[in-house]
C-alpha positions as CSV (number, residue, x, y, z in Angstrom):
1,M,87.6,-27.9,-3.7
2,K,89.1,-25.2,-1.1
3,R,85.9,-25.3,0.8
4,K,86.2,-29.2,0.9
5,I,89.4,-29.0,1.8
6,A,88.7,-26.2,4.9
7,A,86.1,-28.6,6.1
8,L,89.3,-30.6,7.5
9,G,90.0,-27.8,9.8
10,L,89.1,-28.7,13.1
11,S,87.7,-31.9,12.4
12,A,91.1,-33.3,11.2
13,L,92.1,-33.7,13.7
14,L,89.0,-36.0,15.5
15,F,91.5,-38.2,12.4
16,C,94.3,-40.1,12.3
17,V,96.2,-38.9,9.8
18,A,98.5,-42.0,8.4
19,L,101.9,-40.8,8.0
20,P,104.2,-43.3,6.6
21,S,107.2,-45.1,8.2
22,G,110.1,-42.1,8.5
23,A,107.9,-39.3,7.5
24,E,109.9,-36.8,10.4
25,T,112.9,-37.1,8.4
26,V,114.0,-33.8,8.3
27,D,115.2,-32.9,4.4
28,R,113.7,-29.7,4.8
29,V,112.3,-27.5,6.4
30,V,108.9,-25.6,5.1
31,A,107.1,-24.5,8.2
32,I,108.0,-23.4,11.8
33,I,105.4,-22.4,14.2
34,N,106.8,-20.9,17.2
35,D,109.4,-23.5,18.5
36,S,108.3,-26.5,15.7
37,I,109.0,-26.9,12.6
38,I,107.2,-28.5,10.1
39,T,109.2,-30.6,7.2
40,L,108.8,-31.3,3.3
41,S,108.5,-35.3,4.0
42,E,105.5,-34.4,6.6
43,L,103.6,-32.1,4.4
44,N,104.1,-34.5,0.7
45,A,103.2,-37.4,2.8
46,A,99.9,-35.6,4.8
47,T,99.0,-34.5,1.3
48,T,98.9,-37.4,-0.6
49,V,96.4,-38.6,2.1
50,A,94.3,-35.9,1.6
51,I,93.7,-36.4,-2.5
52,E,93.5,-39.9,-1.6
53,R,90.8,-39.1,0.9
54,L,89.1,-36.4,-1.3
55,G,89.0,-38.8,-3.9
56,V,90.6,-35.3,-5.8
57,K,90.7,-36.5,-9.6
58,G,93.8,-35.7,-11.0
59,A,95.8,-35.8,-9.2
60,G,99.4,-35.0,-11.5
61,D,97.5,-32.1,-12.2
62,K,99.9,-29.2,-10.7
63,R,97.4,-27.1,-9.9
64,K,95.1,-29.2,-8.4
65,V,98.1,-30.7,-5.9
66,E,99.6,-27.6,-5.0
67,E,96.3,-26.1,-4.2
68,V,95.6,-29.2,-1.6
69,R,99.5,-29.1,-0.7
70,A,98.0,-25.2,0.4
71,T,95.5,-26.5,2.6
72,I,97.0,-29.2,3.9
73,L,99.9,-27.5,5.0
74,D,98.0,-24.4,6.6
75,T,96.1,-27.8,8.7
76,L,99.3,-28.8,9.3
77,I,100.0,-25.1,11.6
78,E,97.1,-25.5,13.2
79,Q,97.1,-29.5,14.7
80,R,100.2,-27.7,15.7
81,L,99.2,-24.5,17.2
82,V,96.8,-26.6,19.3
83,R,99.4,-28.7,20.2
84,Q,101.9,-26.6,21.9
85,A,97.9,-25.3,23.6
86,A,97.7,-28.7,24.7
87,D,100.8,-28.9,26.4
88,R,100.9,-25.6,27.9
89,A,97.6,-27.4,29.5
90,G,99.1,-30.2,30.4
91,I,97.0,-32.3,28.9
92,E,97.7,-36.5,29.2
93,V,96.6,-39.3,27.6
94,S,96.3,-42.5,29.0
95,E,97.2,-46.1,27.9
96,R,92.9,-47.1,28.3
97,E,92.4,-44.2,26.7
98,I,94.7,-45.0,23.5
99,D,93.2,-48.8,24.1
100,N,89.7,-47.7,23.6
101,S,90.5,-45.5,20.5
102,I,91.8,-47.9,18.7
103,D,88.9,-50.5,20.0
104,D,86.2,-47.6,18.7
105,V,87.8,-47.8,15.3
106,K,87.5,-51.6,14.9
107,K,83.6,-51.1,15.7
108,Q,83.3,-48.9,13.3
109,N,85.0,-50.5,11.0
110,N,84.1,-53.3,11.6
111,I,87.3,-55.1,11.9
112,T,89.5,-57.5,13.5
113,Q,93.1,-56.7,14.6
114,E,94.6,-58.8,12.0
115,Q,93.2,-56.0,9.9
116,L,94.7,-53.2,11.8
117,L,97.3,-54.3,11.9
118,L,97.4,-54.8,7.6
119,A,95.8,-51.5,6.5
120,L,98.3,-49.7,9.6
121,A,101.1,-52.3,7.2
122,Q,99.9,-51.2,4.3
123,S,99.9,-47.2,5.2
124,G,103.4,-47.5,6.2
125,L,102.8,-47.2,10.0
126,T,104.0,-49.6,12.8
127,Q,101.4,-49.7,15.6
128,K,103.7,-47.8,18.0
129,E,103.7,-45.1,15.3
130,Y,99.6,-45.5,15.1
131,R,99.4,-45.2,19.0
132,E,101.6,-42.4,19.0
133,Q,99.5,-40.6,16.2
134,L,96.1,-41.7,18.4
135,K,97.9,-40.5,21.9
136,E,97.9,-36.6,20.4
137,Q,94.5,-36.9,17.9
138,I,93.1,-37.4,22.0
139,R,95.6,-34.9,23.4
140,Q,94.0,-32.7,21.7
141,V,90.1,-33.2,21.2
142,K,90.7,-33.5,26.0
143,F,92.2,-29.9,24.8
144,I,90.0,-28.8,22.7
145,N,86.8,-30.2,24.7
146,K,88.3,-28.5,27.9
147,E,88.3,-24.7,26.8
148,F,85.6,-25.0,24.5
149,R,83.3,-26.9,24.6
150,S,82.9,-27.7,28.7
151,K,81.9,-23.5,28.6
152,I,78.6,-24.1,26.6
153,S,76.3,-23.3,27.3
154,V,72.5,-23.8,24.7
155,Q,69.8,-22.0,26.4
156,D,66.2,-23.3,25.9
157,E,65.0,-19.6,24.7
158,D,67.3,-20.5,21.8
159,I,66.2,-23.6,20.1
160,E,62.5,-22.4,20.2
161,D,63.9,-19.3,18.2
162,Y,66.3,-21.4,15.9
163,Y,62.1,-23.8,15.1
164,R,60.1,-20.9,14.8
165,Q,62.5,-19.7,12.5
166,N,62.9,-22.9,10.5
167,L,59.4,-24.4,10.8
168,R,59.6,-25.4,7.0
169,E,62.5,-27.7,7.3
170,F,61.0,-29.8,10.1
171,G,58.1,-30.1,8.7
172,G,56.9,-33.4,7.2
173,A,55.5,-34.0,3.4
174,A,52.5,-33.3,2.4
175,M,50.1,-36.4,1.0
176,Y,48.2,-36.1,-2.1
177,R,45.3,-39.5,-3.0
178,M,44.7,-39.6,-6.9
179,N,43.0,-41.8,-8.8
180,M,44.7,-42.3,-12.9
181,I,43.9,-43.2,-16.0
182,F,46.4,-45.0,-18.0
183,L,45.9,-45.1,-21.6
184,P,49.5,-47.0,-23.3
185,S,50.8,-45.9,-26.2
186,T,51.5,-49.6,-27.8
187,D,48.6,-49.3,-29.9
188,E,48.0,-45.8,-31.4
189,K,44.5,-46.0,-32.5
190,S,43.2,-47.8,-29.7
191,M,44.5,-45.1,-27.5
192,E,43.2,-42.2,-28.9
193,E,39.4,-43.9,-29.4
194,R,39.3,-44.6,-25.9
195,L,41.4,-40.7,-25.2
196,V,38.1,-39.1,-26.8
197,L,36.4,-41.5,-24.7
198,V,37.4,-40.5,-21.6
199,Q,37.5,-37.1,-22.7
200,A,34.3,-37.5,-23.4
201,G,33.0,-38.8,-19.9
202,L,35.4,-36.2,-18.0
203,E,33.3,-33.6,-20.2
204,R,29.9,-35.5,-19.0
205,S,31.3,-34.9,-14.9
206,E,30.8,-39.3,-15.3
207,D,32.3,-40.6,-12.6
208,F,36.2,-40.8,-12.4
209,R,36.3,-44.4,-10.9
210,Q,34.4,-45.8,-13.3
211,L,36.1,-44.3,-16.3
212,A,39.4,-45.8,-15.6
213,S,38.0,-49.7,-14.2
214,H,36.1,-49.2,-18.0
215,Y,39.7,-48.1,-20.0
216,S,42.2,-47.8,-17.8
217,E,45.0,-49.9,-18.3
218,G,46.6,-48.7,-15.1
219,P,47.2,-49.4,-11.2
220,S,44.1,-50.7,-10.0
221,P,41.8,-49.6,-12.3
222,S,39.5,-52.2,-10.7
223,L,39.8,-50.0,-7.8
224,G,39.5,-46.9,-9.8
225,G,42.6,-46.5,-10.6
226,D,43.4,-45.7,-6.7
227,L,47.3,-45.0,-6.0
228,G,46.8,-44.9,-2.5
229,Y,48.4,-42.0,-1.0
230,L,52.2,-41.0,-2.1
231,K,54.0,-38.2,0.0
232,S,55.9,-35.2,-2.0
233,G,58.8,-35.6,-3.5
234,E,58.7,-39.7,-3.3
235,M,56.1,-39.8,-7.2
236,E,57.5,-38.7,-10.4
237,F,57.6,-35.1,-10.9
238,W,54.9,-34.6,-13.9
239,I,52.7,-36.8,-11.6
240,E,53.5,-34.2,-8.5
241,D,53.8,-31.4,-10.8
242,A,49.9,-32.1,-12.2
243,V,48.2,-33.2,-8.5
244,K,49.3,-30.3,-7.5
245,G,47.4,-27.4,-9.2
246,L,44.0,-30.0,-8.0
247,Q,40.9,-29.1,-5.9
248,T,40.0,-32.4,-4.4
249,G,38.0,-34.5,-6.4
250,Q,38.9,-32.3,-9.7
251,A,40.7,-33.8,-12.8
252,S,43.4,-33.4,-14.7
253,P,43.9,-32.2,-18.3
254,V,45.1,-35.2,-20.9
255,I,48.8,-35.6,-19.9
256,R,50.7,-37.2,-23.0
257,R,54.3,-39.2,-22.1
258,P,56.2,-41.0,-24.1
259,E,54.5,-44.2,-23.3
260,G,50.8,-42.6,-23.3
261,V,48.9,-40.4,-21.9
262,Y,47.1,-39.7,-18.4
263,F,44.2,-38.5,-16.5
264,I,45.0,-38.0,-12.6
265,Q,42.2,-36.8,-9.8
266,L,42.9,-35.7,-6.3
267,T,41.1,-37.4,-4.3
268,D,42.4,-36.4,-0.8
269,F,45.3,-33.9,1.1
270,K,46.7,-33.8,3.5
271,A,49.7,-30.7,3.7
272,A,52.3,-31.5,5.7
273,E,52.5,-30.4,9.4
274,A,56.0,-29.2,11.1
275,K,57.5,-32.4,13.4
276,P,56.7,-30.8,17.0
277,L,60.1,-29.2,19.1
278,S,59.7,-31.9,21.3
279,E,60.7,-34.1,18.6
280,V,63.6,-32.1,17.1
281,R,64.7,-30.7,20.3
282,A,68.4,-33.1,20.4
283,L,69.6,-32.1,16.6
284,I,68.5,-28.2,17.1
285,Q,70.1,-28.2,19.7
286,D,73.9,-30.2,18.4
287,R,73.4,-27.7,15.1
288,I,73.3,-24.7,18.0
289,F,75.7,-26.2,19.9
290,K,78.5,-26.7,17.3
291,K,78.2,-23.8,15.0
292,I,78.9,-21.7,18.7
293,M,81.9,-24.2,18.7
294,D,83.2,-23.5,15.5
295,E,82.6,-20.3,16.0
296,R,85.0,-19.9,19.2
297,F,87.7,-22.4,18.1
298,S,87.7,-19.8,14.8
299,F,88.1,-16.9,16.7
300,W,90.3,-19.1,18.8
301,L,92.2,-19.9,16.1
302,S,93.4,-16.8,14.3
303,E,94.7,-14.9,17.7
304,V,96.5,-18.0,18.3
305,K,98.0,-17.4,14.8
306,R,97.8,-13.3,15.2
307,S,100.5,-13.8,18.2
308,A,102.4,-16.8,17.3
309,H,105.7,-17.6,15.9
310,L,105.0,-18.4,12.0
311,E,107.4,-18.6,9.6
312,I,106.4,-20.7,6.0
313,R,109.7,-21.2,3.8
314,M,108.0,-23.2,0.7
C-alpha cells in the first residue's frame, strides 16, 4: 500500500485532487510548511479522494485509512514546497493555458463541457475552483520543467549501454511450428486402442503426419495435424513445456490430459531475435530520462524539506 501511494509523489503534481467546496475552512491546522498551512478538513478530503482513486478496500479499516492519511499528508507537504518554489521563481500561468488544459481533460476522457460541469458538481467543485486547481498544477509542472526537465540530456552512449545490458527485454518471441495428434477420452476404450497404434507407429519411425491423418481428432488432421507457427507465451503452458524439450522433427511422448491424450511434433523453430536499437531508441531514452528526472527531483525535494520549517500537528 505504501509503495502504491508513494507513487503519487511527483505524479501527484500532475493531476487534480478534487477537494469539496469549502475544504479550505480552517478547522484545525495539521501542518505548517514555512508560511503555509494544511488544515484537517483539507487532509480529510484529499485522503477520501486518494482512497477512492487507489481502490483501497475496507476503507472503514482505521489502520488502512491512517496509513493512507499519513502518506497523503506527505504528498500535500511536497506540493506546498513545490508551490512555494514556483512562487519564488515567478512562474505564471495564462488563462489560455488553463483553457487548453481543460480541453485536454475533455478529450482524454471523451466528455463534453456539460459532462465535465456535472462531474465537478458531483465532486463539490465549482468551475472557478477547478480552474484555480488546474492553474496551480500547471504552474508547478512548469516549475519542474524549468528546474529539471530542461537541464537533462540523455547521451547516445547511455542509450546504447542500456540496450546492451537489457537485450533480453527487447527480444521478440520464439516461434514454434508443430504437428499435433489428439485422441479424445470420450470413448476411453477406443482412445487406448488408437493410442497403442500411434505409439507403435512412432516407434517404427512412421511419418507423424500420416499417423495424424489416420488417428487424430485434433486440429487439421488432413494436414497432418499442422498447427502452424505459435509464439512462445501465446500457447497453453503444457504445450510449450513439451515442445521446448524437442529437437526439430522429434515427437513428444504421450501427454495425458483430462480431455484425452496428445502427441506433439516440432517441425520448425525460430529463435527470438532482439529488436534493433533503432526501434527501441525512443523507449530507452524516455526510461533513462524519467529515471534521471525522478532522481533529481527526489534529491531536490529532500534538500528543500531539510531546510524548510516543517511542523506536524497530528
